[in-house]
C-alpha positions in Angstrom: 0.0 0.0 0.0 1.3 3.4 -1.0 1.8 5.7 2.1 -0.6 8.6 2.3 2.1 11.2 2.3 3.5 9.8 -1.0 0.0 9.8 -2.5 -0.4 13.5 -1.4 2.9 14.4 -3.0 2.1 12.6 -6.2 -1.3 14.4 -6.4 0.4 17.7 -5.7 2.9 17.0 -8.4 0.1 16.3 -10.8 -1.5 19.6 -9.8 1.8 21.4 -10.3 2.3 19.8 -13.8 -1.3 20.9 -14.7 -0.7 24.3 -13.3 2.5 24.8 -15.3 1.1 23.1 -18.4 1.2 26.5 -20.2 5.0 26.4 -20.1 5.0 25.4 -23.8 3.2 27.3 -26.5 1.6 25.6 -29.4 4.6 26.5 -31.5 6.9 24.8 -29.0 8.5 28.0 -27.7 9.1 28.2 -24.0 6.8 30.5 -22.1 8.7 30.0 -18.9 11.8 32.0 -18.2 13.3 29.6 -15.5 15.0 26.4 -16.5 13.3 23.2 -15.6 15.0 20.7 -13.2 13.4 17.4 -12.0 14.6 17.9 -8.4 13.2 21.4 -8.2 9.9 20.3 -9.7 9.7 17.5 -7.1 10.4 20.0 -4.3 7.8 22.4 -5.6 5.2 19.6 -5.7 6.1 18.5 -2.2 5.7 22.1 -1.0 2.3 22.4 -2.6 1.2 19.3 -0.9 2.4 20.3 2.6 2.6 24.1 2.9 0.0 25.5 5.3 -0.6 28.5 3.0 -2.0 26.1 0.4 -4.2 24.5 3.0 -5.4 27.9 4.1 -6.2 29.0 0.6 -8.1 25.9 -0.2 -10.1 26.2 3.0 -11.1 29.8 2.2 -12.2 28.7 -1.3 -14.2 25.8 0.2 -15.8 28.3 2.5 -16.7 30.5 -0.4 -18.1 27.5 -2.3 -20.2 26.6 0.8 -22.0 30.0 0.4 -23.2 29.1 -3.1 -26.1 26.8 -2.2 -27.5 29.0 0.6 -27.4 32.0 -1.7 -30.0 30.4 -4.0 -32.2 28.9 -1.3 -35.6 30.2 -0.3 -35.8 32.4 2.8 -36.7 30.6 6.0 -40.5 30.2 6.5 -42.2 31.9 9.4 -44.6 30.1 11.8 -46.8 32.2 14.0 -49.7 31.5 16.4 -52.7 33.7 17.3 -55.3 33.4 20.0 -58.5 35.5 19.3 -61.2 36.0 21.9 -64.7 37.2 21.3 -66.1 39.0 24.3 -64.9 38.1 27.8 -65.1 34.4 27.7 -61.7 33.0 27.0 -62.8 29.4 26.6 -62.6 27.8 23.1 -65.8 26.6 21.7 -68.0 29.0 23.6 -68.0 31.7 21.0 -67.7 31.4 17.3 -65.1 34.0 17.0 -62.9 32.7 19.7 -60.2 30.5 18.2 -56.5 29.5 18.3 -54.8 29.9 15.0 -51.5 28.8 13.4 -50.1 30.5 10.4 -47.3 29.3 8.1 -45.8 32.0 5.9 -43.3 31.5 3.0 -41.6 34.4 1.2 -41.2 33.9 -2.5 -38.9 36.2 -4.5 -39.6 37.2 -8.1 -38.6 34.4 -10.5 -34.9 34.5 -11.4 -33.7 36.4 -8.3 -32.6 33.3 -6.4 -30.8 32.0 -9.5 -28.9 35.2 -9.9 -27.9 35.3 -6.3 -26.6 31.7 -6.6 -24.6 32.5 -9.8 -23.1 35.6 -8.1 -21.9 33.6 -5.1 -20.5 31.0 -7.5 -18.7 33.7 -9.5 -17.3 35.1 -6.2 -15.9 31.7 -5.3 -14.3 31.3 -8.8 -12.6 34.7 -8.4 -11.3 33.7 -5.0 -10.0 30.4 -6.3 -8.3 32.0 -9.3 -6.7 34.7 -7.3 -5.9 33.3 -3.9 -5.1 29.7 -4.8 -3.3 30.7 -8.0 -1.2 33.3 -6.3 -0.4 31.0 -3.4 0.8 28.3 -5.7 2.9 30.7 -7.8 4.5 32.3 -4.7 5.3 28.9 -3.1 6.8 27.7 -6.4 9.0 30.8 -6.7 10.0 30.6 -3.0 11.1 27.0 -3.3 13.1 27.7 -6.5 14.8 30.8 -4.9 15.6 28.8 -1.8 17.1 26.1 -3.9 19.4 28.4 -5.8 20.3 30.2 -2.5 21.4 26.8 -1.2 23.4 26.1 -4.4 25.1 29.5 -4.1 25.9 28.9 -0.4 27.4 25.5 -1.2 29.3 26.8 -4.2 30.9 29.5 -2.0 31.8 27.0 0.6 33.6 25.0 -2.1 35.3 28.2 -3.3 36.6 28.9 0.2 38.2 25.4 0.3 39.8 26.1 -3.1 41.1 29.3 -1.6 42.6 27.4 1.3 44.5 25.2 -1.2 45.8 28.3 -3.0 47.0 29.9 0.2 48.7 26.7 1.3 50.6 26.7 -2.0 51.5 30.4 -1.7 52.6 29.7 1.9 55.0 27.1 0.6 56.5 29.6 -1.8 56.9 32.2 0.9 58.4 29.7 3.3 60.9 28.5 0.6 62.0 32.1 -0.1 62.4 32.7 3.6 64.4 29.6 4.1 67.0 30.7 1.5 67.1 34.2 3.0 65.2 36.0 0.2 62.0 36.6 2.1 60.9 38.2 5.3 59.5 36.4 8.3 56.6 38.8 8.3 55.5 37.4 4.9 55.6 33.9 6.3 53.5 34.9 9.3 51.0 36.8 7.1 50.6 33.8 4.8 49.9 31.6 7.8 47.4 34.1 9.1 45.5 34.0 5.8 45.4 30.2 5.9 44.0 30.3 9.5 41.4 32.9 8.4 40.0 30.3 6.0 38.7 28.3 9.0 36.7 31.4 10.1 35.2 31.8 6.6 34.4 28.1 6.5 32.6 28.2 9.9 30.5 31.2 8.8 29.6 29.8 5.5 28.6 26.4 7.0 26.1 28.3 9.1 24.7 29.9 6.0 24.4 26.5 4.3 22.6 25.1 7.3 20.2 28.1 7.2 19.5 27.6 3.5 18.8 23.9 4.1 16.5 24.7 7.0 14.6 27.2 4.8 14.1 24.8 1.9 13.0 22.1 4.3 10.5 24.5 5.9 9.0 25.3 2.6 8.6 21.6 1.7 7.2 20.6 5.1 10.2 18.5 6.1 12.1 18.5 9.4 14.2 21.6 9.2 17.4 19.7 10.3 16.9 17.0 7.7 19.9 16.7 5.3 19.2 17.8 1.7 21.3 16.8 -1.2 21.2 18.8 -4.4 21.7 17.3 -7.8 22.8 20.6 -9.5 25.8 22.8 -9.1 25.6 26.5 -9.7 26.9 27.4 -13.1 26.4 30.3 -15.5 23.6 29.5 -17.9 22.5 31.6 -20.8 19.3 31.4 -22.8 17.6 33.9 -25.1 14.1 34.9 -24.1 11.3 36.2 -26.4 10.0 39.2 -24.5 6.7 39.5 -26.3 6.0 35.8 -25.9 6.9 35.9 -22.2 4.8 39.0 -21.5 1.7 37.3 -23.0 2.4 34.1 -21.1 2.8 36.0 -17.8 -0.5 37.7 -18.4 -2.2 34.4 -19.2 -0.7 32.9 -16.0 -1.4 35.8 -13.7 -3.9 34.9 -10.9 -4.7 38.6 -10.4 -5.8 39.0 -14.0 -7.8 35.8 -13.8 -9.5 37.0 -10.6 -10.2 40.5 -12.1 -11.7 39.0 -15.2 -13.9 36.8 -13.1 -14.9 39.9 -11.1 -16.3 41.3 -14.4 -18.6 38.3 -14.7 -19.6 38.8 -11.0 -20.3 42.5 -11.7 -22.5 41.6 -14.6 -24.5 39.3 -12.4 -24.9 41.9 -9.8 -26.2 44.4 -12.3 -28.8 41.8 -13.4 -29.7 41.3 -9.7 -30.0 45.0 -9.2 -32.4 45.2 -12.1 -34.4 42.3 -10.8 -34.8 44.2 -7.5 -37.3 46.4 -9.3 -39.6 43.4 -9.4 -41.9 42.7 -6.4 -41.5 39.7 -4.1 -44.4 37.6 -2.8 -45.5 35.9 0.4 -48.0 33.1 0.8 -49.5 32.0 4.1 -52.1 29.6 5.4 -53.1 27.7 8.5 -55.9 26.3 10.7 -57.9 28.0 13.4 -58.9 25.7 16.2 -62.3 26.6 17.9 -62.7 23.8 20.5 -66.0 22.0 20.1 -67.0 24.2 17.1 -66.0 23.3 13.6 -62.4 24.4 12.7 -61.7 27.1 10.3 -58.9 27.6 7.7 -57.2 30.7 6.5 -55.0 31.2 3.4 -53.6 34.4 2.0 -51.0 35.9 -0.3 -49.1 39.2 -0.3 -46.8 41.2 -2.6 -44.1 43.7 -1.8 -44.4 47.1 -3.4 -41.1 48.5 -4.6 -42.4 52.1 -4.6 -39.2 53.7 -3.2 -37.2 52.8 -6.3 -35.8 56.4 -6.7 -34.2 56.3 -3.2 -33.3 52.6 -3.1 -33.3 50.4 -6.3 -32.0 53.2 -8.5 -28.9 53.7 -6.3 -28.3 50.0 -6.0 -28.3 49.6 -9.8 -26.0 52.6 -10.1 -23.6 51.0 -7.6 -23.6 47.7 -9.4 -22.9 49.4 -12.8 -20.0 51.4 -11.3 -18.5 48.4 -9.7 -18.7 46.6 -13.0 -16.9 49.5 -14.7 -14.3 49.4 -11.9 -13.7 45.7 -12.6 -13.0 46.4 -16.3 -10.6 49.2 -15.4 -8.9 46.9 -12.9 -8.1 44.3 -15.6 -6.5 46.9 -17.8 -4.5 48.3 -14.9 -3.3 44.9 -13.8 -2.3 44.0 -17.4 -0.3 47.3 -17.7 1.4 46.9 -14.3 2.3 43.3 -15.0 3.8 44.1 -18.4 5.9 46.8 -16.7 7.1 44.5 -14.0 8.0 41.8 -16.5 9.9 44.3 -18.7 11.8 45.5 -15.6 12.7 41.9 -14.7 13.8 41.1 -18.2 16.0 44.2 -18.2 17.5 43.2 -14.9 18.0 39.7 -16.2 19.8 41.0 -19.3 22.0 43.3 -17.1 22.9 40.4 -14.8 23.8 38.2 -17.8 26.0 40.9 -19.3 27.8 41.4 -16.0 28.3 37.7 -15.4 29.6 37.3 -19.0 32.0 40.2 -18.4 33.4 38.5 -15.3 33.5 35.1 -16.9 35.2 36.0 -20.1 37.1 39.2 -19.1 37.7 39.9 -15.5 38.5 36.4 -14.2 41.0 35.5 -16.9 42.8 38.8 -16.2 42.6 38.1 -12.4 44.3 34.7 -13.0 47.0 36.2 -15.1 47.5 38.9 -12.5 47.9 36.3 -9.7 50.4 34.2 -11.8 52.4 37.4 -12.6 52.4 38.5 -9.0 53.6 35.1 -7.7 56.3 34.9 -10.4 57.4 38.5 -9.7 57.5 37.8 -5.9 59.6 34.7 -6.5 62.2 36.9 -8.3 61.9 39.7 -5.7 60.4 42.2 -8.0 57.2 42.9 -6.0 56.4 42.6 -2.3 54.2 40.0 -0.8 51.3 42.4 -0.5 51.0 42.2 -4.3 50.4 38.5 -4.1 47.9 39.0 -1.3 45.9 41.5 -3.3 45.9 39.5 -6.5 44.7 36.4 -4.7 41.9 38.2 -2.8 40.8 39.9 -6.0 40.6 36.6 -7.9 38.5 34.9 -5.3 36.4 37.9 -4.7 35.6 38.1 -8.4 35.0 34.4 -8.6 32.4 34.7 -5.8 30.8 37.7 -7.6 30.4 35.5 -10.7 28.7 32.8 -8.6 26.5 35.4 -7.0 25.5 36.8 -10.4 24.8 33.3 -11.7 22.4 32.7 -8.8 21.0 36.2 -9.4 20.3 35.3 -13.1 18.3 32.2 -12.0 16.3 34.3 -9.5 15.4 37.0 -12.1 14.1 34.2 -14.3 12.0 32.9 -11.3 10.7 36.4 -10.7 9.5 36.7 -14.2 7.6 33.4 -13.9 6.1 34.4 -10.6 4.1 37.1 -12.3 4.0 39.3 -9.2 2.6 42.8 -9.5 5.0 44.2 -6.9 8.4 45.7 -7.7 11.3 43.3 -7.3 13.5 45.1 -4.8 14.4 48.3 -6.7 16.8 47.4 -9.4 19.9 45.3 -9.5 20.5 43.4 -6.3 23.9 43.7 -4.6 26.3 40.9 -5.0 26.7 38.4 -2.2 25.7 35.1 -0.9 28.4 34.0 1.4 30.7 34.7 4.3 33.5 37.1 3.5 36.8 35.5 2.5 38.6 38.8 1.8 41.6 40.1 3.6 41.5 43.5 5.2 44.5 44.6 3.1 43.0 43.7 -0.2 41.8 46.4 -2.5 38.7 44.2 -3.2 38.1 43.5 0.4 34.5 42.4 0.9 33.7 42.7 -2.8 30.7 40.5 -3.4 31.1 38.8 -0.1 28.5 40.2 2.2 25.2 38.5 2.0 22.6 36.9 -0.2 21.7 38.0 -3.7 19.0 38.3 -6.2 15.7 40.0 -6.7 14.3 38.4 -3.6 15.6 36.4 -0.7 13.4 33.4 -0.2 14.2 33.2 3.5 12.7 36.6 4.2 9.5 36.7 2.1 6.6 34.4 1.0 6.3 36.0 -2.5 8.2 38.4 -4.6 7.3 41.8 -3.9 
């Protein structure tokens, strides 16, 4: 027998696949900016199956759906009793007009009013489902993906720190060799040893960041937060051209806010119809027996009708309200579409800028950094430059390598932000480089460059959706 948790995860994955089925256009062109990865998709499906925000959204929708049937039901009937006395004798059966009566009354609205109320409640539930459930799913998907790349970045920087340790150990050997033959200063040896020891400080700080990223991703997926989590990817610079026009249309089609606003138009039309129906009268029918003791019983039936005679001060204003709300819904759709296009273009521009910067580092800055370090070491070995030149060259190289890693993660997160289709601004432009514990020396000209925190358009550990 398949465990219930696995069944839930499989069902959630199926929902996730259906939700993202629009990722391919009929022509086969991708309408998703982010790259697909099986492990990320599985983590997203698990989060959708376990995250309390999803359960909350579904409960709110179920609550709205529970209002549909009552909206179209008849009003509760009214049961009353009356005791009529003729003269001063209160005994039943002594006088013909002394009786105990029971009356059952049932309000009956004008035909079509109940149906419109039910359709309006149903449309409200659809709007809530499209907006709330859709937005919750997109936000959780984006948060999981951001947390995943934050974890990849943290682990990549930890590996980079270990590579830096190896480089410092090699340089320490060179410095010690020069000192042994009397060509170097003891201060250089001590400084190289200090730099090696500082690596342990950076490792400890970065391991804490890795643990925090693992805990955040586990939190999103509903796992124990101290549970180990292996990643199948490594953080690399990936490029891929995007069709802006196609993406913008796909984002609009995927937007829960646009879907909810369009459903609100349908709701508004129903409310206008209901307001017009309010000009029609409602009815009430009633009937019941009159008990007279030993005398023969009597029966009473009746019917009534409401008189909508105050239409100028009531129905006219309600109709005007409904019409204006309908106009507002139409304007809201256009406003959301314009805002979403603006946000998508902003994110595409930031993505392009990040790609250009990453390419500049990958193809220009880092090769020059490596040549600079090699030159500094060779010149130091021949006594042409002081040890500080080697120190600065090495710190610059590893600082720029971390910046490239940070930009690579940033690129992935801008792609995620595009797919999230959020209406809020994404942090005010290009995020600062970062993502790990600082490995830079205080004497380096690049001290702290790109070494001071997390990167990207949104940090998944601090927000439930991109704003």
